[in-house]
Every structure is written in C-alpha cells, then in structure tokens.
gemmi code that builds the backbone of each chain (N, CA, C; Angstrom):
import gemmi

chains = {
    "A": [
        ("UNK", (35.663, -142.401, 88.338), (35.743, -140.949, 88.205), (36.454, -140.354, 89.425)),
        ("UNK", (37.399, -139.483, 89.164), (38.118, -138.825, 90.251), (37.201, -137.848, 90.976)),
        ("UNK", (37.189, -137.935, 92.299), (36.374, -136.988, 93.038), (36.876, -136.790, 94.447)),
        ("UNK", (36.457, -135.675, 95.022), (36.819, -135.300, 96.387), (35.537, -134.939, 97.121)),
        ("UNK", (35.351, -135.534, 98.288), (34.152, -135.291, 99.087), (34.554, -134.821, 100.470)),
        ("UNK", (34.021, -133.675, 100.876), (34.334, -133.143, 102.194), (33.118, -133.248, 103.108)),
        ("UNK", (33.384, -133.557, 104.365), (32.303, -133.621, 105.350), (32.806, -133.148, 106.710)),
        ("UNK", (31.908, -132.587, 107.525), (30.549, -132.207, 107.148), (30.552, -130.979, 106.243)),
        ("UNK", (29.396, -130.627, 105.706), (29.302, -129.411, 104.897), (29.464, -128.180, 105.767)),
        ("UNK", (28.948, -128.266, 106.979), (29.050, -127.148, 107.912), (29.244, -127.697, 109.314)),
        ("UNK", (29.992, -126.957, 110.124), (30.299, -127.387, 111.481), (30.329, -126.170, 112.383)),
        ("UNK", (29.606, -126.277, 113.476), (29.585, -125.179, 114.445), (30.204, -125.685, 115.743)),
        ("UNK", (31.226, -125.007, 116.221), (31.920, -125.390, 117.441), (31.921, -124.244, 118.440)),
        ("UNK", (32.018, -124.620, 119.704), (32.253, -123.628, 120.730), (33.760, -123.401, 120.820)),
        ("UNK", (34.145, -122.215, 121.182), (35.571, -121.918, 121.350), (36.188, -122.938, 122.283)),
        ("UNK", (37.305, -123.547, 121.866), (37.975, -124.541, 122.682), (37.533, -125.970, 122.440)),
        ("UNK", (36.477, -126.151, 121.651), (35.945, -127.494, 121.384), (36.642, -128.076, 120.161)),
        ("UNK", (37.513, -129.013, 120.357), (38.288, -129.599, 119.267), (37.426, -130.503, 118.393)),
        ("UNK", (37.796, -130.593, 117.129), (37.055, -131.440, 116.189), (37.907, -131.705, 114.949)),
        ("UNK", (37.343, -132.461, 114.011), (38.060, -132.796, 112.779), (37.171, -132.627, 111.560)),
        ("UNK", (37.775, -132.209, 110.481), (37.113, -132.132, 109.183), (37.657, -133.262, 108.316)),
        ("UNK", (36.782, -133.826, 107.482), (37.171, -134.972, 106.679), (37.208, -134.642, 105.196)),
        ("UNK", (38.171, -135.221, 104.486), (38.275, -135.112, 103.037), (38.532, -136.513, 102.489)),
        ("UNK", (37.524, -137.088, 101.846), (37.670, -138.408, 101.234), (37.910, -138.238, 99.745)),
        ("UNK", (38.782, -139.057, 99.195), (39.090, -138.882, 97.776), (39.140, -140.221, 97.047)),
        ("UNK", (38.771, -140.160, 95.789), (38.912, -141.277, 94.864), (39.631, -140.720, 93.654)),
        ("UNK", (40.844, -141.187, 93.417), (41.652, -140.578, 92.366), (42.587, -141.620, 91.773)),
        ("UNK", (42.932, -141.414, 90.517), (43.846, -142.304, 89.807), (45.274, -141.978, 90.203)),
        ("UNK", (45.693, -142.501, 91.320), (47.015, -142.147, 91.820), (46.982, -140.768, 92.445)),
        ("UNK", (47.813, -140.540, 93.414), (47.790, -139.265, 94.131), (49.178, -138.650, 94.096)),
        ("UNK", (49.249, -137.424, 93.590), (50.520, -136.698, 93.601), (50.541, -135.606, 94.653)),
        ("UNK", (49.474, -135.526, 95.433), (49.461, -134.547, 96.519), (48.043, -134.232, 96.942)),
        ("UNK", (47.875, -133.923, 98.221), (46.588, -133.484, 98.757), (46.825, -132.171, 99.469)),
        ("UNK", (45.923, -131.225, 99.257), (46.156, -129.852, 99.719), (44.969, -129.346, 100.520)),
        ("UNK", (45.270, -128.591, 101.544), (44.247, -127.908, 102.316), (44.407, -126.406, 102.138)),
        ("UNK", (43.247, -125.756, 101.933), (43.199, -124.307, 101.808), (42.154, -123.778, 102.782)),
        ("UNK", (42.325, -122.538, 103.195), (41.344, -121.830, 104.000), (40.792, -120.680, 103.152)),
        ("UNK", (39.466, -120.501, 103.186), (38.865, -119.406, 102.440), (37.957, -118.593, 103.353)),
        ("UNK", (38.289, -117.318, 103.491), (37.464, -116.394, 104.261), (36.452, -115.739, 103.326)),
        ("UNK", (35.314, -115.298, 103.862), (34.285, -114.679, 103.021), (34.839, -113.505, 102.220)),
        ("UNK", (34.556, -113.482, 100.921), (34.990, -112.385, 100.072), (36.455, -112.415, 99.688)),
        ("UNK", (37.122, -113.528, 99.982), (38.550, -113.630, 99.667), (38.843, -114.910, 98.900)),
        ("UNK", (40.026, -114.951, 98.304), (40.458, -116.158, 97.635), (41.005, -117.174, 98.617)),
        ("UNK", (41.068, -118.433, 98.231), (41.635, -119.467, 99.107), (43.079, -119.164, 99.478)),
        ("UNK", (43.432, -119.534, 100.708), (44.783, -119.343, 101.227), (45.380, -120.705, 101.514)),
        ("UNK", (46.541, -120.982, 100.938), (47.179, -122.275, 101.088), (47.547, -122.560, 102.552)),
        ("UNK", (47.263, -123.801, 102.994), (47.631, -124.230, 104.339), (48.687, -125.332, 104.324)),
        ("UNK", (48.367, -126.476, 103.710), (49.237, -127.654, 103.773), (49.250, -128.408, 102.451)),
        ("UNK", (50.360, -129.116, 102.228), (50.442, -130.140, 101.204), (50.878, -131.445, 101.856)),
        ("UNK", (50.190, -132.550, 101.533), (50.550, -133.881, 102.020), (50.760, -134.762, 100.803)),
        ("UNK", (51.808, -135.583, 100.833), (52.146, -136.361, 99.651), (51.946, -137.864, 99.807)),
        ("UNK", (52.082, -138.394, 101.030), (52.006, -139.841, 101.165), (51.290, -140.221, 102.449)),
        ("UNK", (50.693, -141.409, 102.441), (49.954, -141.910, 103.597), (50.862, -141.925, 104.820)),
        ("UNK", (50.316, -141.455, 105.932), (51.067, -141.390, 107.170), (51.696, -140.032, 107.430)),
        ("UNK", (51.714, -139.197, 106.427), (52.315, -137.878, 106.584), (51.407, -136.962, 107.399)),
        ("UNK", (52.005, -136.100, 108.196), (51.283, -135.139, 109.011), (51.957, -133.771, 108.904)),
        ("UNK", (51.139, -132.720, 108.928), (51.661, -131.358, 108.934), (50.887, -130.557, 109.982)),
        ("UNK", (51.566, -129.639, 110.647), (50.920, -128.837, 111.683), (51.198, -127.362, 111.471)),
        ("UNK", (50.199, -126.567, 111.854), (50.354, -125.122, 111.824), (49.409, -124.530, 112.857)),
        ("UNK", (49.991, -124.035, 113.905), (49.225, -123.460, 115.023), (48.219, -124.484, 115.535)),
        ("UNK", (46.930, -124.206, 115.451), (45.917, -125.114, 116.009), (45.461, -126.164, 114.997)),
        ("UNK", (46.034, -126.176, 113.818), (45.629, -127.082, 112.751), (46.659, -128.190, 112.546)),
        ("UNK", (46.139, -129.393, 112.327), (46.998, -130.529, 112.006), (46.320, -131.338, 110.918)),
        ("UNK", (47.047, -131.569, 109.820), (46.505, -132.328, 108.703), (47.182, -133.687, 108.648)),
        ("UNK", (46.370, -134.733, 108.412), (46.879, -136.084, 108.299), (46.356, -136.709, 107.017)),
        ("UNK", (47.049, -137.756, 106.553), (46.688, -138.375, 105.282), (46.757, -139.890, 105.380)),
        ("UNK", (45.695, -140.560, 104.863), (45.713, -141.999, 104.665), (45.548, -142.264, 103.174)),
        ("UNK", (45.416, -143.524, 102.794), (45.296, -143.834, 101.374), (43.943, -143.444, 100.782)),
        ("UNK", (42.963, -143.155, 101.664), (41.636, -142.838, 101.156), (41.093, -141.500, 101.619)),
        ("UNK", (41.721, -140.929, 102.657), (41.160, -139.695, 103.189), (42.203, -138.871, 103.931)),
        ("UNK", (41.820, -137.639, 104.164), (42.648, -136.737, 104.952), (41.753, -136.106, 106.016)),
        ("UNK", (42.377, -135.828, 107.164), (41.665, -135.138, 108.229), (42.380, -133.828, 108.539)),
        ("UNK", (41.574, -132.821, 108.817), (42.112, -131.562, 109.321), (41.606, -131.425, 110.750)),
        ("UNK", (42.521, -131.635, 111.692), (42.173, -131.577, 113.103), (42.354, -130.144, 113.598)),
        ("UNK", (41.348, -129.677, 114.323), (41.424, -128.328, 114.879), (41.369, -128.455, 116.400)),
        ("UNK", (42.453, -128.063, 117.016), (42.579, -128.194, 118.464), (42.295, -126.855, 119.140)),
        ("UNK", (41.370, -126.882, 120.097), (41.005, -125.684, 120.862), (40.793, -124.486, 119.941)),
        ("UNK", (39.838, -124.584, 119.025), (39.653, -123.507, 118.045), (39.236, -122.184, 118.668)),
        ("UNK", (39.568, -121.113, 117.968), (39.199, -119.764, 118.345), (38.275, -119.190, 117.274)),
        ("UNK", (37.528, -118.153, 117.613), (36.624, -117.562, 116.604), (37.326, -117.197, 115.297)),
        ("UNK", (38.583, -116.796, 115.355), (39.299, -116.425, 114.126), (39.614, -117.613, 113.224)),
        ("UNK", (39.345, -118.822, 113.694), (39.490, -120.010, 112.847), (38.262, -120.223, 111.970)),
        ("UNK", (37.228, -119.442, 112.181), (36.012, -119.554, 111.373), (36.316, -119.220, 109.923)),
        ("UNK", (35.971, -120.133, 109.029), (36.250, -119.983, 107.599), (35.711, -121.219, 106.892)),
        ("UNK", (35.822, -121.223, 105.569), (35.566, -122.440, 104.805), (36.906, -123.099, 104.522)),
        ("UNK", (36.995, -124.384, 104.793), (38.222, -125.143, 104.573), (38.035, -126.035, 103.353)),
        ("UNK", (38.930, -125.850, 102.387), (38.849, -126.578, 101.121), (39.948, -127.621, 101.044)),
        ("UNK", (39.601, -128.763, 100.493), (40.549, -129.838, 100.243), (40.665, -130.008, 98.728)),
        ("UNK", (41.857, -130.307, 98.242), (42.058, -130.542, 96.813), (43.076, -131.652, 96.624)),
        ("UNK", (42.935, -132.408, 95.549), (43.906, -133.457, 95.245), (44.472, -133.239, 93.856)),
        ("UNK", (45.702, -133.699, 93.675), (46.351, -133.641, 92.375), (46.509, -135.074, 91.892)),
        ("UNK", (45.707, -135.484, 90.890), (45.806, -136.864, 90.409), (47.116, -137.116, 89.673)),
        ("UNK", (47.517, -138.357, 89.618), (48.710, -138.739, 88.886), (48.294, -139.275, 87.530)),
        ("UNK", (48.216, -138.356, 86.554), (47.857, -138.761, 85.201), (49.084, -139.045, 84.367)),
        ("UNK", (50.265, -138.923, 84.989), (51.484, -139.124, 84.235), (51.916, -137.851, 83.541)),
        ("UNK", (53.202, -137.700, 83.351), (53.710, -136.510, 82.681), (53.496, -135.273, 83.529)),
        ("UNK", (53.246, -134.164, 82.871), (53.042, -132.898, 83.581), (51.582, -132.800, 83.991)),
        ("UNK", (51.284, -133.235, 85.191), (49.902, -133.212, 85.667), (49.584, -131.834, 86.205)),
        ("UNK", (48.577, -131.218, 85.664), (48.299, -129.834, 86.008), (46.906, -129.608, 86.555)),
        ("UNK", (46.284, -130.652, 87.053), (44.901, -130.523, 87.462), (44.774, -130.724, 88.963)),
        ("UNK", (44.050, -129.829, 89.605), (43.644, -129.991, 90.992), (42.149, -130.232, 91.012)),
        ("UNK", (41.706, -131.211, 91.783), (40.283, -131.449, 91.965), (39.925, -130.988, 93.357)),
        ("UNK", (39.028, -130.008, 93.444), (38.643, -129.423, 94.728), (37.368, -130.054, 95.252)),
        ("UNK", (37.294, -130.180, 96.561), (36.041, -130.483, 97.218), (35.230, -129.212, 97.383)),
        ("UNK", (34.015, -129.361, 97.891), (33.120, -128.212, 98.023), (33.298, -127.464, 99.339)),
        ("UNK", (34.127, -128.027, 100.222), (34.467, -127.297, 101.424), (33.627, -127.611, 102.638)),
        ("UNK", (34.192, -127.303, 103.799), (33.476, -127.359, 105.073), (33.464, -125.956, 105.663)),
        ("UNK", (32.277, -125.453, 105.933), (32.122, -124.130, 106.541), (32.174, -124.283, 108.055)),
        ("UNK", (33.234, -123.758, 108.645), (33.443, -123.859, 110.089), (33.098, -122.545, 110.761)),
        ("UNK", (32.259, -122.636, 111.788), (31.931, -121.461, 112.592), (32.290, -121.763, 114.037)),
        ("UNK", (33.138, -120.943, 114.636), (33.561, -121.117, 116.018), (32.980, -119.978, 116.842)),
        ("UNK", (32.138, -120.343, 117.782), (31.458, -119.328, 118.582), (32.185, -119.086, 119.897)),
        ("UNK", (32.289, -117.812, 120.317), (33.000, -117.499, 121.568), (32.198, -117.945, 122.779)),
    ],
    "B": [
        ("UNK", (45.104, -111.758, 98.939), (46.541, -111.489, 98.907), (46.798, -110.342, 97.950)),
        ("UNK", (47.375, -109.243, 98.454), (47.571, -108.052, 97.659), (48.535, -108.295, 96.513)),
        ("UNK", (49.307, -109.361, 96.544), (50.255, -109.658, 95.479), (49.564, -110.106, 94.203)),
        ("UNK", (48.334, -110.561, 94.310), (47.543, -110.966, 93.152), (46.269, -110.133, 93.171)),
        ("UNK", (46.088, -109.309, 92.170), (44.923, -108.432, 92.116), (44.041, -108.781, 90.931)),
        ("UNK", (42.748, -108.569, 91.122), (41.783, -108.850, 90.075), (40.868, -107.651, 89.897)),
        ("UNK", (40.578, -107.344, 88.646), (39.630, -106.280, 88.347), (38.684, -106.725, 87.258)),
        ("UNK", (37.400, -106.334, 87.325), (36.784, -105.677, 88.481), (36.535, -106.660, 89.607)),
        ("UNK", (36.098, -106.202, 90.768), (35.759, -107.094, 91.874), (34.330, -107.575, 91.746)),
        ("UNK", (33.505, -106.767, 91.175), (32.115, -107.132, 90.930), (31.697, -106.617, 89.560)),
        ("UNK", (30.887, -107.433, 88.863), (30.427, -107.003, 87.542), (29.066, -107.632, 87.273)),
        ("UNK", (28.151, -106.789, 86.842), (26.839, -107.256, 86.413), (26.728, -106.933, 84.930)),
        ("UNK", (26.360, -107.920, 84.124), (26.264, -107.703, 82.702), (25.047, -108.421, 82.142)),
        ("UNK", (24.819, -108.255, 80.866), (23.659, -108.881, 80.239), (24.092, -109.990, 79.288)),
        ("UNK", (23.183, -110.894, 79.058), (23.438, -111.994, 78.131), (23.884, -111.469, 76.775)),
        ("UNK", (24.946, -112.077, 76.235), (25.448, -111.710, 74.928), (26.578, -110.705, 74.931)),
        ("UNK", (26.818, -110.066, 76.059), (27.886, -109.072, 76.147), (29.246, -109.752, 76.261)),
        ("UNK", (30.276, -109.059, 75.746), (31.647, -109.525, 75.908), (32.218, -108.936, 77.188)),
        ("UNK", (32.827, -109.784, 77.981), (33.360, -109.368, 79.279), (34.814, -109.794, 79.395)),
        ("UNK", (35.634, -108.915, 79.965), (37.021, -109.271, 80.251), (37.306, -109.088, 81.733)),
        ("UNK", (37.876, -110.122, 82.322), (38.333, -110.063, 83.704), (39.855, -110.050, 83.683)),
        ("UNK", (40.428, -109.191, 84.502), (41.878, -109.025, 84.454), (42.538, -109.465, 85.766)),
        ("UNK", (43.729, -109.984, 85.621), (44.512, -110.430, 86.769), (45.941, -109.932, 86.622)),
        ("UNK", (46.458, -109.352, 87.681), (47.849, -108.907, 87.710), (48.521, -109.445, 88.961)),
        ("UNK", (49.811, -109.761, 88.847), (50.528, -110.275, 90.013), (51.917, -109.645, 90.105)),
        ("UNK", (52.348, -109.438, 91.328), (53.666, -108.870, 91.591), (54.577, -109.899, 92.252)),
        ("UNK", (54.170, -111.154, 92.215), (54.939, -112.206, 92.888), (56.091, -112.708, 92.018)),
        ("UNK", (56.094, -112.349, 90.740), (57.151, -112.827, 89.864), (56.994, -114.281, 89.450)),
        ("UNK", (55.801, -114.819, 89.617), (55.552, -116.213, 89.268), (55.299, -116.374, 87.777)),
        ("UNK", (55.772, -117.506, 87.237), (55.550, -117.777, 85.816), (54.167, -118.366, 85.556)),
        ("UNK", (53.657, -119.122, 86.511), (52.431, -119.877, 86.274), (51.218, -119.118, 86.783)),
        ("UNK", (50.201, -119.052, 85.935), (48.960, -118.376, 86.302), (47.768, -119.218, 85.881)),
        ("UNK", (46.651, -119.064, 86.626), (45.476, -119.921, 86.450), (44.206, -119.085, 86.580)),
        ("UNK", (43.165, -119.546, 85.916), (41.822, -119.012, 86.119), (40.897, -120.138, 86.558)),
        ("UNK", (40.166, -119.895, 87.656), (39.181, -120.826, 88.193), (37.829, -120.126, 88.287)),
        ("UNK", (36.770, -120.934, 88.303), (35.476, -120.426, 88.726), (34.989, -121.255, 89.914)),
        ("UNK", (34.241, -120.583, 90.790), (33.710, -121.236, 91.975), (32.203, -121.083, 91.993)),
        ("UNK", (31.506, -122.194, 92.084), (30.057, -122.214, 92.138), (29.625, -122.944, 93.399)),
        ("UNK", (28.556, -122.494, 94.026), (28.060, -123.188, 95.225), (27.786, -124.652, 94.926)),
        ("UNK", (28.290, -125.534, 95.780), (28.032, -126.953, 95.612), (28.898, -127.651, 94.585)),
        ("UNK", (29.758, -126.899, 93.887), (30.597, -127.526, 92.854), (32.085, -127.377, 93.120)),
        ("UNK", (32.467, -126.521, 93.991), (33.892, -126.328, 94.244), (34.561, -125.525, 93.153)),
        ("UNK", (35.854, -125.348, 93.284), (36.646, -124.614, 92.298), (36.936, -125.497, 91.088)),
        ("UNK", (36.790, -124.938, 89.896), (37.085, -125.677, 88.675), (37.993, -124.847, 87.780)),
        ("UNK", (38.970, -125.514, 87.185), (39.995, -124.846, 86.396), (39.476, -124.535, 84.996)),
        ("UNK", (39.636, -123.276, 84.575), (39.186, -122.854, 83.249), (40.345, -122.884, 82.259)),
        ("UNK", (41.414, -122.168, 82.578), (42.626, -122.113, 81.768), (43.816, -121.962, 82.687)),
        ("UNK", (44.994, -122.365, 82.168), (46.221, -122.106, 82.896), (47.344, -121.812, 81.914)),
        ("UNK", (48.364, -121.122, 82.408), (49.474, -120.684, 81.576), (50.770, -120.848, 82.350)),
        ("UNK", (51.735, -121.523, 81.762), (53.016, -121.728, 82.433), (54.037, -120.654, 82.075)),
        ("UNK", (53.816, -119.972, 80.968), (54.575, -118.777, 80.634), (53.825, -118.062, 79.518)),
        ("UNK", (54.358, -116.960, 79.040), (53.652, -116.120, 78.082), (53.278, -116.885, 76.809)),
        ("UNK", (54.089, -117.860, 76.442), (53.835, -118.590, 75.200), (53.145, -119.929, 75.405)),
        ("UNK", (52.789, -120.235, 76.630), (52.221, -121.544, 76.949), (50.881, -121.372, 77.635)),
        ("UNK", (49.800, -121.632, 76.907), (48.446, -121.515, 77.443), (47.725, -122.823, 77.204)),
        ("UNK", (47.025, -123.295, 78.229), (46.374, -124.599, 78.166), (44.946, -124.531, 78.680)),
        ("UNK", (44.097, -125.367, 78.090), (42.718, -125.439, 78.548), (42.626, -126.253, 79.826)),
        ("UNK", (41.722, -125.835, 80.703), (41.400, -126.612, 81.877), (40.182, -127.469, 81.613)),
        ("UNK", (39.453, -127.807, 82.668), (38.335, -128.743, 82.504), (37.060, -128.093, 81.989)),
        ("UNK", (36.944, -126.757, 82.066), (35.704, -126.101, 81.636), (36.001, -124.866, 80.798)),
        ("UNK", (36.726, -125.009, 79.712), (37.177, -123.862, 78.924), (36.142, -123.367, 77.902)),
        ("UNK", (35.133, -124.169, 77.603), (34.148, -123.760, 76.595), (33.473, -122.454, 76.990)),
        ("UNK", (33.437, -121.503, 76.037), (32.803, -120.215, 76.289), (33.742, -119.172, 76.846)),
        ("UNK", (34.987, -119.574, 77.082), (36.004, -118.676, 77.641), (37.229, -118.628, 76.729)),
        ("UNK", (37.970, -117.528, 76.809), (39.277, -117.431, 76.177), (40.177, -116.635, 77.107)),
        ("UNK", (41.478, -116.759, 76.897), (42.427, -116.066, 77.769), (43.520, -115.417, 76.932)),
        ("UNK", (44.205, -114.484, 77.582), (45.350, -113.814, 76.973), (46.394, -113.591, 78.045)),
        ("UNK", (47.622, -113.994, 77.750), (48.728, -113.761, 78.690), (49.573, -112.653, 78.085)),
        ("UNK", (49.295, -111.432, 78.530), (49.922, -110.269, 77.903), (51.379, -110.085, 78.320)),
        ("UNK", (51.680, -110.573, 79.496), (53.023, -110.450, 80.052), (53.117, -111.458, 81.182)),
        ("UNK", (54.306, -111.609, 81.741), (54.446, -112.552, 82.839), (53.471, -112.225, 83.966)),
        ("UNK", (53.230, -110.952, 84.168), (52.441, -110.526, 85.317), (50.950, -110.388, 85.036)),
        ("UNK", (50.514, -110.562, 83.808), (49.121, -110.283, 83.468), (48.482, -111.436, 82.703)),
        ("UNK", (47.275, -111.809, 83.162), (46.558, -112.933, 82.575), (45.081, -112.562, 82.579)),
        ("UNK", (44.483, -112.421, 81.389), (43.102, -111.972, 81.286), (42.191, -113.096, 80.840)),
        ("UNK", (40.983, -113.077, 81.355), (39.954, -114.052, 80.992), (38.824, -113.318, 80.301)),
        ("UNK", (38.409, -113.818, 79.135), (37.314, -113.199, 78.399), (36.151, -114.154, 78.230)),
        ("UNK", (34.970, -113.594, 78.346), (33.746, -114.302, 78.011), (33.249, -113.632, 76.739)),
        ("UNK", (33.328, -114.337, 75.623), (33.026, -113.726, 74.325), (31.569, -113.299, 74.210)),
        ("UNK", (30.682, -114.130, 74.721), (29.256, -113.826, 74.691), (28.655, -114.408, 75.967)),
        ("UNK", (28.563, -113.577, 76.987), (28.187, -114.065, 78.314), (26.787, -114.676, 78.324)),
        ("UNK", (26.648, -115.731, 79.116), (25.351, -116.387, 79.309), (25.112, -116.533, 80.809)),
        ("UNK", (23.848, -116.646, 81.220), (23.533, -116.680, 82.664), (24.260, -117.765, 83.453)),
        ("UNK", (24.516, -118.938, 82.845), (25.173, -119.978, 83.647), (26.673, -119.731, 83.825)),
        ("UNK", (27.160, -118.600, 83.335), (28.521, -118.179, 83.641), (28.555, -117.256, 84.868)),
        ("UNK", (27.419, -117.059, 85.478), (27.368, -116.344, 86.747), (28.106, -117.168, 87.795)),
        ("UNK", (29.128, -116.591, 88.384), (29.973, -117.331, 89.328), (30.987, -116.376, 89.944)),
        ("UNK", (31.770, -116.924, 90.848), (32.910, -116.222, 91.435), (34.151, -116.715, 90.698)),
        ("UNK", (34.935, -115.784, 90.150), (36.106, -116.141, 89.360), (37.380, -115.767, 90.117)),
        ("UNK", (38.317, -116.714, 90.153), (39.580, -116.493, 90.832), (40.748, -116.684, 89.891)),
        ("UNK", (41.713, -115.803, 90.035), (43.005, -115.951, 89.395), (43.979, -116.478, 90.443)),
        ("UNK", (44.937, -117.288, 90.027), (45.933, -117.802, 90.961), (47.292, -117.856, 90.276)),
        ("UNK", (48.339, -117.882, 91.080), (49.698, -118.005, 90.554), (50.440, -119.075, 91.341)),
        ("UNK", (51.485, -119.607, 90.734), (52.368, -120.517, 91.467), (53.783, -120.385, 90.929)),
        ("UNK", (54.723, -120.860, 91.721), (56.144, -120.708, 91.453), (56.730, -122.079, 91.164)),
        ("UNK", (57.312, -122.293, 89.989), (57.787, -123.629, 89.603), (58.608, -124.371, 90.647)),
        ("UNK", (59.541, -123.720, 91.363), (60.292, -124.510, 92.339), (59.415, -125.158, 93.396)),
        ("UNK", (58.269, -124.528, 93.675), (57.362, -125.114, 94.647), (56.326, -125.997, 93.971)),
        ("UNK", (56.405, -126.048, 92.669), (55.472, -126.905, 91.955), (54.128, -126.266, 91.720)),
        ("UNK", (53.267, -127.037, 91.177), (51.925, -126.618, 90.802), (51.047, -126.441, 92.028)),
        ("UNK", (51.451, -127.012, 93.127), (50.552, -127.226, 94.227), (50.218, -125.999, 95.053)),
        ("UNK", (51.211, -125.270, 95.484), (50.966, -124.142, 96.355), (50.616, -122.953, 95.497)),
        ("UNK", (49.336, -122.705, 95.357), (48.853, -121.633, 94.512), (48.401, -120.464, 95.367)),
        ("UNK", (48.658, -119.261, 94.885), (48.302, -118.032, 95.574), (47.140, -117.394, 94.808)),
        ("UNK", (46.034, -117.220, 95.491), (44.814, -116.771, 94.844), (44.598, -115.271, 95.024)),
        ("UNK", (43.971, -114.674, 94.013), (43.517, -113.304, 94.116), (42.216, -113.229, 94.897)),
        ("UNK", (41.669, -112.019, 95.066), (40.472, -111.846, 95.891), (39.178, -112.232, 95.195)),
        ("UNK", (39.234, -112.469, 93.883), (38.046, -112.915, 93.166), (37.266, -111.799, 92.487)),
        ("UNK", (36.534, -112.183, 91.453), (35.590, -111.297, 90.769), (34.234, -111.974, 90.779)),
        ("UNK", (33.257, -111.262, 91.323), (31.888, -111.804, 91.317), (31.187, -111.319, 90.064)),
        ("UNK", (30.870, -112.253, 89.172), (30.234, -111.922, 87.895), (28.794, -112.408, 87.878)),
        ("UNK", (27.906, -111.515, 87.524), (26.491, -111.855, 87.377), (26.075, -111.555, 85.948)),
        ("UNK", (25.527, -112.574, 85.294), (25.043, -112.408, 83.914), (23.521, -112.521, 83.934)),
        ("UNK", (22.870, -111.430, 83.553), (21.399, -111.389, 83.593), (20.787, -111.850, 82.279)),
    ],
}
model = gemmi.Model(1)
for chain_id, residues in chains.items():
    chain = gemmi.Chain(chain_id)
    for i, (resn, *xyz) in enumerate(residues, 1):
        res = gemmi.Residue()
        res.name, res.seqid = resn, gemmi.SeqId(i, " ")
        for name, pos in zip(("N", "CA", "C"), xyz):
            atom = gemmi.Atom()
            atom.name, atom.element = name, gemmi.Element(name[0])
            atom.pos, atom.b_iso = gemmi.Position(*pos), 0.0
            res.add_atom(atom)
        chain.add_residue(res)
    model.add_chain(chain)
structure = gemmi.Structure()
structure.add_model(model)
structure.setup_entities()
C-alpha cells in the first residue's frame, strides 16, 4: 500500500537551533516528492519538488533532500516566522496520466524566540 | 493565496442538508482540485478537473459531486451532508506546463455537519 509517514509529529525549536524533518514513503514508483508549508487558517503553500534520489533544493533557511526511501527538510538557524505545519506529498507512478498525490499528516514546527 | 478564493469560509449545517462549496480562481489555470483535510489523515483528493469538460473522481468521491461551471469556477456539493463529512475543504489549481505537482491552494472552508 502506498503511504507517506512524516516524523516527528511536532517539533519545538529555539530560534537558531537547526534541525530536520523526515518524510518516509512507500510507493509504487515515484514521479515526484513535494514539500508544502501550511500556516494556521490557510491553505498549503508549495515549497519544493524533488524528482530523483540525490536531488537537493534550497530556499532561504530550508533545504530539501531526497533518497530512495525518504526525504528530509533541513531547517538551518530557524526563526519564529518558520513556525508552521510542513506537509510532504508523493506522486506515485501508476503509468499514464498519474493524477494522485499522497499526503503525509505533517510536522507541526514551533520556533521559539 | 488571494488568486484562489473559496466561499463560504465557515459553514455549520445539519445532517441531510444539501451544501455547496464554491471555488474561484484568477490564475488562469486549467486544472482544479477539491481536497478534504482531517486531523491525523492528511489531505485527500475528492475530485479533480483538467478542463470544463473533464471531471474525474479522486480517492474519496462518495457522497460528493462537483460542477465545473467555467475555467475559473469549480464547485463541490454534498447532496445530503452527514457528520463524518465535517472537515476542512481546500480547492487547488495547477498549470499544465508546470505539471500536476505545483498546486496553488485556496484558504479553505471549514464545514461542520451536526
């Protein structure tokens, strides 16, 4: 069964304390892995797409990496404004026009000043 | 994202009532989606549409129907609401050149069915 598991469920950091969020996946082929940020009361906001093992993407204090079984979202020297829920999603390769994203349940990140 | 709007933002209704949630977008995207989000379950796809004449079921379409009135408008209906349809509902859009992947979400509708 295709699934996405994110850990930890919640993470509390001090401002400047770097850490990583994990997204483990089991899927029938992978056509892409995606990271989104979701603030309270808002819809998810797209961050990154990763397509193949070894690929890395960066944006400000965030860096996403991908292996054959998992992805990490590294947060370097976080600030309080990085506090949000981070969602991971995968697009399985079912062949043809694959239109399904499988989302994890997210990691709630709180960065304290 | 102000480019994708959803109405209403909050709705409380009773079991058996018909409910319509509306989504409008000014991004000019052809592809539109409806998701629901439940605590502990993540986002799940209800329906998606690649253009006005192309509507497809997602993984949890039972109890829901949709209408794509125009490129910019995609409505979700609950024909006879039940309590387990209480959830946060999101509309999203995407642009074919960028593929299915980078989706732009609306602010959500919080629906409570009593």
